[in-house]
C-alpha positions in Angstrom: 0.0 0.0 0.0 1.3 3.5 -0.8 1.1 6.4 1.4 -1.2 8.1 -1.1 -3.6 5.1 -0.8 -3.6 5.3 2.9 -4.5 9.0 3.3 -7.4 9.3 0.9 -10.5 10.0 3.0 -13.8 11.8 3.0 -16.6 12.9 5.3 -20.1 11.6 4.7 -23.2 12.7 6.5 -23.5 11.5 10.1 -26.3 11.3 12.6 -25.2 13.6 15.4 -26.2 14.2 19.0 -26.5 17.9 19.9 -24.4 19.0 22.9 -27.2 21.0 24.4 -29.2 17.8 25.1 -26.2 15.8 26.0 -25.2 18.3 28.7 -28.4 17.5 30.6 -28.9 13.9 29.8 -26.7 11.4 27.9 -28.1 8.2 26.6 -26.4 5.9 24.1 -28.6 4.1 21.6 -27.3 0.7 20.8 -29.0 -2.4 19.3 -30.9 -4.6 21.7 -29.2 -7.9 22.4 -30.4 -11.0 20.6 -32.6 -13.0 22.8 -32.7 -16.5 21.5 -31.1 -18.7 18.8 -32.1 -22.0 17.4 -30.7 -23.9 14.5 -31.0 -27.1 12.5 -29.6 -28.3 9.2 -32.7 -29.0 7.1 -32.5 -30.4 3.6 -31.5 -27.4 1.6 -30.9 -27.7 -2.1 -30.3 -30.2 -4.9 -26.9 -31.7 -4.3 -24.4 -33.0 -6.9 -21.5 -35.4 -6.8 -19.8 -33.3 -9.5 -16.5 -32.0 -8.1 -16.0 -28.3 -7.6 -12.4 -28.4 -8.5 -11.3 -25.8 -11.1 -11.1 -26.8 -14.7 -9.8 -25.0 -17.8 -11.3 -21.5 -17.7 -14.0 -20.3 -20.1 -13.5 -16.9 -21.6 -15.9 -15.4 -19.1 -17.8 -16.7 -16.0 -21.5 -17.5 -16.5 -22.1 -16.7 -12.9 -20.2 -14.7 -10.3 -21.2 -15.6 -6.7 -20.1 -13.1 -4.0 -20.8 -14.3 -0.4 -20.5 -12.0 2.6 -20.7 -13.7 6.0 -21.7 -11.0 8.5 -19.3 -10.6 11.5 -16.9 -13.3 10.5 -13.3 -13.5 11.6 -10.7 -15.5 9.6 -9.7 -17.1 12.9 -12.7 -19.4 12.6 -11.4 -20.8 9.4 -8.2 -21.9 11.0 -9.6 -22.8 14.4 -12.2 -25.3 13.1 -10.7 -26.2 9.7 -10.3 -29.8 10.5 -14.0 -30.2 11.1 -15.1 -28.6 7.8 -16.6 -30.9 5.2 -18.5 -28.5 3.0 -18.2 -25.0 1.4 -15.4 -23.7 3.6 -13.4 -26.9 3.1 -13.6 -26.6 -0.7 -12.8 -22.9 -0.9 -9.8 -23.3 1.5 -8.5 -26.4 -0.3 -9.0 -25.4 -3.9 -9.2 -21.6 -3.9 -7.0 -18.8 -2.9 -7.0 -17.7 0.7 -5.8 -14.3 1.7 -4.8 -14.6 5.3 -4.2 -10.9 5.9 -7.3 -9.3 4.4 -8.9 -6.2 6.0 -11.9 -4.0 5.9 -9.4 -1.2 6.1 -11.7 1.5 7.6 -12.4 2.6 11.2 -16.1 2.1 11.9 -16.4 -1.6 11.3 -20.2 -2.0 11.0 -22.4 -3.8 8.6 -23.4 -0.9 6.3 -19.9 0.5 5.6 -18.5 -3.0 5.2 -21.1 -4.1 2.7 -20.8 -0.8 0.8 -17.1 -1.4 0.2 -17.3 -5.1 -0.9 -18.2 -4.6 -4.6 -17.6 -0.8 -4.9 -13.8 -1.0 -4.5 -14.0 2.2 -2.5 -13.7 3.2 1.2 -16.6 4.8 3.2 -15.3 8.3 2.5 -16.2 7.7 -1.1 -19.4 5.5 -0.8 -20.9 7.9 1.7 -21.9 5.0 4.0 -20.1 5.6 7.3 -22.3 3.8 9.8 -25.4 1.7 10.1 -27.5 4.6 11.3 -27.0 6.5 8.1 -27.1 3.4 5.9 -30.2 2.4 4.0 -33.3 3.0 6.2 -35.7 5.7 5.0 -39.4 6.4 4.9 -39.1 7.5 1.3 -39.0 3.9 0.1 -41.7 1.8 1.8 -41.4 -2.0 1.9 -43.8 -4.1 -0.1 -46.2 -6.2 2.0 -45.2 -4.9 5.4 -45.1 -1.6 7.4 -41.5 -2.1 8.6 -39.2 0.8 8.0 -38.4 1.4 4.3 -35.0 1.1 2.8 -33.1 2.2 -0.3 -29.5 2.9 -1.5 -30.3 6.6 -1.8 -27.3 7.6 0.5 -24.9 5.4 -1.4 -22.6 7.4 -3.7 -20.9 6.1 -6.9 -21.1 2.7 -8.6 -20.4 -1.0 -8.0 -19.4 -4.1 -10.0 -23.1 -4.6 -10.7 -23.3 -1.2 -12.5 -20.1 -2.0 -14.5 -21.5 -5.4 -15.5 -24.9 -4.1 -16.7 -23.3 -1.2 -18.5 -21.1 -3.6 -20.5 -24.0 -6.0 -21.1 -27.6 -4.7 -20.5 -28.8 -8.4 -20.6 -26.8 -9.3 -17.5 -28.8 -10.0 -14.4 -28.1 -9.1 -10.8 -29.7 -10.8 -7.7 -28.8 -9.7 -4.2 -30.2 -11.5 -1.1 -29.8 -11.1 2.6 -31.5 -11.4 5.9 -30.7 -7.7 6.5 -31.8 -4.8 4.3 -28.3 -3.2 4.2 -26.7 -6.6 3.5 -28.8 -7.0 0.4 -28.8 -3.3 -0.8 -25.3 -2.0 -0.4 -23.2 -4.6 -2.2 -24.9 -3.7 -5.5 -25.2 0.1 -5.0 -27.9 2.2 -6.5 -29.0 0.0 -9.4 -32.6 -1.1 -9.5 -31.8 -4.8 -9.6 -33.5 -7.8 -8.0 -32.7 -7.0 -4.3 -34.6 -8.8 -1.5 -34.3 -9.1 2.3 -36.2 -10.7 5.2 -39.1 -9.0 6.8 -39.5 -10.2 10.4 -43.1 -9.0 10.7 -44.3 -11.2 7.9 -41.7 -14.0 7.8 -41.2 -13.4 4.1 -38.6 -11.9 1.8 -39.5 -8.5 0.5 -38.1 -5.4 -1.2 -38.9 -1.7 -1.3 -40.5 0.7 -3.8 -37.0 1.8 -4.8 -36.8 -1.5 -6.8 -40.4 -2.4 -7.7 -44.1 -1.7 -7.2 -45.0 -5.4 -6.6 -43.2 -8.6 -5.8 -42.5 -11.1 -8.6 -44.5 -14.3 -8.7 -41.6 -16.4 -7.6 -41.0 -14.3 -4.5 -44.7 -14.5 -3.5 -44.7 -18.2 -4.2 -41.7 -18.8 -2.0 -43.3 -16.9 0.8 -46.5 -19.0 0.5 -44.6 -22.2 0.5 -41.9 -21.5 3.0 -43.2 -19.9 6.2 -40.6 -19.9 8.9 -43.2 -20.1 11.7 -44.6 -23.3 10.3 -41.3 -24.7 9.1 -39.2 -24.1 12.2 -41.6 -23.4 15.1 -40.9 -25.7 18.0 -37.7 -27.1 16.7 -34.6 -27.4 18.8 -31.0 -26.3 18.2 -28.6 -28.9 19.7 -24.9 -29.3 18.8 -24.2 -30.8 15.4 -21.3 -33.0 16.6 -20.7 -34.9 19.9 -19.6 -32.8 22.9 -16.0 -34.0 22.6 -15.7 -32.2 19.3 -16.1 -28.8 21.0 -13.2 -27.3 23.0 -15.5 -24.5 24.2 -17.4 -25.0 27.5 -21.2 -24.9 27.2 -21.7 -23.0 30.5 -20.2 -19.5 30.5 -22.4 -17.1 32.5 -20.8 -14.0 30.9 -22.4 -15.0 27.5 -25.8 -13.7 26.7 -25.6 -11.5 29.9 -26.2 -14.6 31.9 -29.5 -15.5 30.2 -30.0 -18.7 28.2 -26.4 -19.6 27.5 -26.5 -23.4 27.4 -27.7 -25.9 24.7 -30.4 -26.8 23.7 -32.3 -23.8 22.5 -35.9 -24.2 21.6 -37.7 -22.2 18.9 -41.0 -20.8 20.2 -44.2 -22.3 18.9 -45.9 -19.0 18.6 -46.0 -18.0 14.9 -45.3 -14.3 15.4 -42.4 -14.9 17.8 -41.0 -17.6 15.5 -40.9 -15.2 12.5 -39.2 -12.5 14.6 -36.7 -14.8 16.3 -35.7 -16.7 13.2 -33.0 -14.1 12.5 -30.9 -15.4 15.5 -31.1 -19.1 14.5 -28.6 -21.0 12.5 -31.2 -22.0 9.9 -31.9 -18.4 9.0 -28.9 -18.8 6.8 -30.3 -21.9 5.3 -33.6 -20.1 4.7 -31.7 -17.3 2.9 -29.7 -19.7 0.7 -32.9 -21.5 -0.1 -34.5 -18.2 -1.2 -31.4 -17.3 -3.2 -31.5 -20.7 -5.0 -35.2 -20.1 -5.9 -34.1 -16.8 -7.4 -31.3 -18.3 -9.4 -33.8 -20.6 -11.0 -36.5 -18.0 -11.5 -34.1 -15.5 -13.1 -32.2 -18.2 -15.0 -28.9 -17.0 -13.7 -25.8 -18.4 -15.3 -27.7 -20.2 -18.1 -28.5 -17.6 -20.7 -25.1 -17.0 -22.4 -24.4 -13.8 -20.3 -22.4 -13.2 -17.1 -24.8 -12.8 -14.1 -24.1 -11.7 -10.6 -25.4 -13.3 -7.4 -24.7 -11.5 -4.1 -25.6 -13.4 -0.9 -25.1 -11.9 2.6 -25.5 -14.4 5.5 -26.2 -12.7 8.8 -26.7 -15.4 11.5 -23.0 -15.2 12.6 -23.7 -11.6 13.5 -26.6 -12.6 15.8 -24.8 -15.5 17.4 -21.6 -13.5 17.9 -23.4 -10.5 19.5 -25.2 -12.8 22.0 -22.6 -15.5 22.9 -19.4 -14.1 21.5 -16.6 -15.4 19.3 -15.3 -17.9 21.8 -18.6 -19.7 22.4 -19.7 -23.2 21.6 -22.7 -21.6 19.9 -20.5 -19.8 17.4 -18.4 -23.0 16.8 -21.6 -25.0 16.1 -23.1 -22.4 13.8 -19.9 -22.1 11.7 -19.9 -25.9 11.2 -23.5 -25.8 10.1 -22.8 -22.9 7.7 -19.9 -24.9 6.2 -22.4 -27.7 5.3 -25.0 -25.2 4.0 -22.5 -23.5 1.7 -21.3 -26.9 0.5 -24.8 -27.8 -0.7 -25.3 -24.4 -2.2 -22.1 -24.6 -4.2 -23.0 -28.1 -5.3 -26.3 -26.8 -6.7 -24.7 -23.9 -8.5 -21.9 -26.1 -9.9 -24.4 -28.6 -11.2 -26.4 -25.7 -12.8 -23.6 -23.7 -14.6 -20.6 -26.0 -14.5 -17.4 -25.7 -12.5 -15.6 -24.1 -15.4 -18.1 -21.2 -15.5 -18.5 -20.4 -11.8 -16.4 -17.7 -10.1 -16.8 -17.5 -6.3 -15.6 -14.8 -3.8 -16.3 -15.0 0.0 -15.5 -12.2 2.5 -17.1 -10.4 5.4 -18.2 -6.9 6.4 -16.3 -6.9 9.7 -14.9 -9.1 12.4 -15.7 -9.3 16.2 -14.2 -8.8 19.6 -14.9 -10.7 22.8 -17.2 -9.7 25.6 -15.5 -7.8 28.4 -17.3 -10.0 30.9 -15.7 -13.2 29.5 -12.0 -14.0 29.8 -11.2 -15.0 26.3 -9.1 -18.0 25.4 -8.1 -16.5 22.0 -7.9 -12.7 22.7 -5.8 -10.8 25.3 -8.8 -9.1 27.0 -7.9 -9.4 30.6 -8.8 -6.3 32.6 -10.9 -4.7 29.9 -14.2 -2.9 30.6 -17.1 -1.1 29.1 -16.9 2.7 28.6 -20.1 4.6 29.1 -21.3 7.8 27.4 -21.6 9.5 30.8 -17.9 9.3 31.2 -17.5 11.8 28.3 -19.4 14.4 30.3 -16.3 16.4 31.2 -15.1 16.4 27.6 -18.5 17.5 26.4 -18.6 20.3 28.9 -15.1 21.4 27.9 -16.1 21.5 24.2 -19.3 23.4 25.1 -17.5 26.0 27.1 -15.0 26.6 24.3 -17.8 26.7 21.7 -19.5 29.5 23.7 -16.3 31.5 24.0 -15.8 31.2 20.2 -19.4 31.9 19.3 -19.9 28.4 17.8 -23.6 27.4 18.3 -24.0 24.3 20.5 -26.6 22.9 18.2 -24.1 22.7 15.5 -22.0 20.1 17.5 -22.7 16.5 18.0 -21.1 13.4 19.6 -22.0 9.8 19.0 -19.4 8.1 21.1 -16.8 7.8 18.3 -16.8 11.2 16.5 -17.2 14.8 17.5 -18.9 16.5 14.6 -19.8 20.1 13.5 -22.5 21.2 11.1 -20.6 23.8 9.1 -23.9 25.4 7.9 -24.7 26.3 11.5 -21.1 27.0 12.7 -20.1 29.7 10.3 -16.9 30.5 12.1 -13.3 30.5 11.2 -11.7 27.1 11.1 -9.4 27.8 14.1 -12.4 28.6 16.3 -13.9 25.2 15.5 -10.5 23.6 15.9 -10.2 24.9 19.4 -13.5 23.3 20.3 -12.1 19.9 19.1 -8.9 20.4 21.0 -10.8 21.2 24.2 -12.8 18.0 23.8 -9.8 15.9 23.0 -7.8 17.1 26.1 -10.5 15.9 28.4 -11.6 12.7 26.5 -8.0 11.4 26.6 -8.3 11.2 30.4 -11.1 8.7 30.3 -10.1 5.1 31.3 -10.4 2.8 28.4 -9.8 5.5 25.8 -6.7 4.7 23.8 -6.5 7.9 21.7 -8.4 11.0 20.6 -7.3 12.5 17.3 -8.3 15.7 15.5 -9.0 14.6 11.9 -6.8 17.3 10.4 -3.9 16.0 12.4 -4.5 12.4 11.2 -3.8 13.6 7.7 -0.2 14.2 8.7 0.2 10.8 10.5 2.3 7.9 9.3 -0.6 6.0 7.7 1.6 3.2 6.5 2.6 2.2 10.1 -0.3 3.7 12.0 -3.3 1.6 11.0 -5.7 3.4 13.3 -5.0 6.8 11.6 -5.2 5.2 8.2 -8.6 3.6 8.9 -10.1 6.8 10.3 -8.9 8.6 7.1 -10.6 6.0 5.0 -13.8 7.0 6.8 -13.7 10.8 6.7 -12.0 13.5 4.7 -10.2 16.3 6.7 -12.1 19.6 6.4 -15.5 17.9 6.6 -17.9 17.7 9.5 -15.8 15.4 11.7 -13.6 17.3 14.1 -12.2 14.5 16.3 -12.3 10.7 16.5 -12.3 8.5 19.6 -10.6 5.1 19.7 -11.1 2.9 22.7 -8.3 0.6 23.9 -8.4 -2.9 22.4 -11.3 -5.0 23.5 -13.0 -2.2 25.4 -16.7 -1.7 24.4 -18.9 1.3 24.4 -22.1 0.8 26.4 -24.2 -2.2 27.3 -25.8 -2.9 23.9 -24.4 -6.5 23.4 -22.4 -9.0 25.3 -19.9 -8.9 22.4 -19.6 -6.5 19.5 -17.5 -4.8 16.8 -17.1 -1.3 15.3 -13.5 -0.4 16.3 -10.6 0.3 14.0 -8.5 -2.5 15.7 -7.4 -5.5 13.7 -9.7 -8.0 15.4 -12.7 -6.0 14.1 -11.1 -5.1 10.7 -9.6 -8.4 9.7 -11.9 -10.6 7.6 -11.6 -13.6 5.4 -11.1 -13.2 1.6 -11.4 -16.4 -0.5 -11.5 -16.6 -4.3 -12.3 -19.7 -6.3 -12.7 -20.5 -9.9 -10.6 -21.5 -13.0 -9.5 -17.9 -13.3 -7.9 -17.9 -9.9 -4.5 -19.3 -8.8 -5.1 -21.5 -5.7 -2.9 -21.3 -2.6 -2.3 -19.2 0.5 -1.6 -15.6 0.2 -0.1 -13.8 3.2 0.3 -10.4 1.6 -1.6 -7.4 3.2 -4.8 -7.1 1.2 -7.9 -4.9 1.4 -11.5 -5.9 0.7 -11.7 -2.9 -1.7 -9.3 -4.9 -3.9 -12.0 -7.5 -4.6 -14.1 -5.4 -7.0 -11.3 -4.4 -9.3 -10.0 -8.0 -9.3 -13.4 -9.4 -10.3 -13.7 -6.6 -12.9 -10.4 -7.7 -14.4 -11.6 -11.3 -14.7 -14.9 -10.1 -16.3 -13.2 -7.6 -18.7 -15.1 -4.7 -17.2 -14.0 -1.1 -16.8 -14.9 0.6 -13.5 -16.9 3.7 -14.0 -14.8 5.8 -11.6 -11.4 5.8 -9.8 -11.2 3.1 -7.1 -9.3 2.8 -3.9 -8.7 -0.9 -4.5 -6.2 -2.5 -6.9 -6.3 -5.6 -9.0 -4.9 -8.6 -7.1 -2.8 -9.7 -10.1 -1.0 -12.3 -8.1 -4.3 -14.2 -7.7 -5.1 -14.4 -11.4 -4.1 -17.2 -13.8 -2.1 -16.0 -16.7 -3.8 -16.5 -20.1 
């Protein structure tokens, strides 16, 4: 990576908390912890005995499959590799494994990560800096449900899907996920076939951004496969004998001490079953089943054109938030996911042929352990949670300096990680605003559990080759934008009580993700070179003979490609 690569950054819009309100009452809004999980490995798809091993490459793939596993650390691939028999086993054995791949930006959340996977650009460029300003909007209602609408309206620029359709208007794109942002952001602003799961109905849906009505095949799938009839009352027990799991099954720090031992029973109530399915291992099976139905309905990979299938699998995120990365629950789910992916790859290989299938697998972010659990894999002894109330002295110092400088308090906001200013309200000289940031930083650095507080303009002068934290913040925001200062907690410290375990920091354990490529265009083997997820899109574009529509942050991974 060059220094020029490392310091490119920009400042998208952020949701801010006004300092006026925070001075009187400070409350951090974080996701509610997942309550239950249940899983089983149902019969999923048509399987084939045809080997997935790469053959002589065709000129172009018939189908490009991009899989994103939400909240997935590459440590799982090594930790449990000997127990894989399905998709992970095949990709690790016959594909190219990048062991040092990173979502190389600071706020390691689902929305920024998914927006970078097929855009080849960092959050400063895509405009997607956090989940809260990702896809949800009332301007694009969902079809068949009153849940909050969603669209890619905030996403800036283009993706591989756009380059593909621009080169061949007959190409088709299908993107599927349990989460709206997991389905929407990988393919950008294009009005493709994009679907996600609606908990209120137990069906997959889309929004008016994409269509006015659901296709017949989507409606038929919803009629046939109702989760509250398929899974209600089922039990999730370990897939393998107890001796196959090194993790204990009784760790009170998991799940905040509530329901942390096998077995887990799915509720029989239909409404609760539809809502809680998102936390169960077979939510991923349900998603893959829907994706397979879409492959058939849209005739992907069989029409003489190159098609794109993006699948985001989210159960690891639910399991990790509740039980953590060291848990038996996570171990068991990853084993189940391996088998599910194996069957899915079998079905696609049978359909399009091994010589016409190109596969990429990565993740939107990693995960850190719970502060309440002494990890066996992470050095988290003595860590703790940091609360918003502890920033009160820093907030007060910033407010006092703002009043002296004549900067309106309502122009300032703090979300726990960034101090921001609305320049349309704070029409002052830059040095006045800078003094506000400096006052905040001086006090915030005194808080236990805070590793560093940086003014964004100072980060631009940092050694971004050797300082990964500075580099990742600059990949989020551009100096001179609305972000004044950034807060980085010490490793494994968490902000607030939202989940037993979580992610979101610029540290390696949250930023490092798997990156696997497979297909006859790819040279198999293990690659230990530093790699970024933004390198995936330009690499796929090279294989497909596509020209990106704009400058990218990523580069082509030439070393991974077979020579013609």
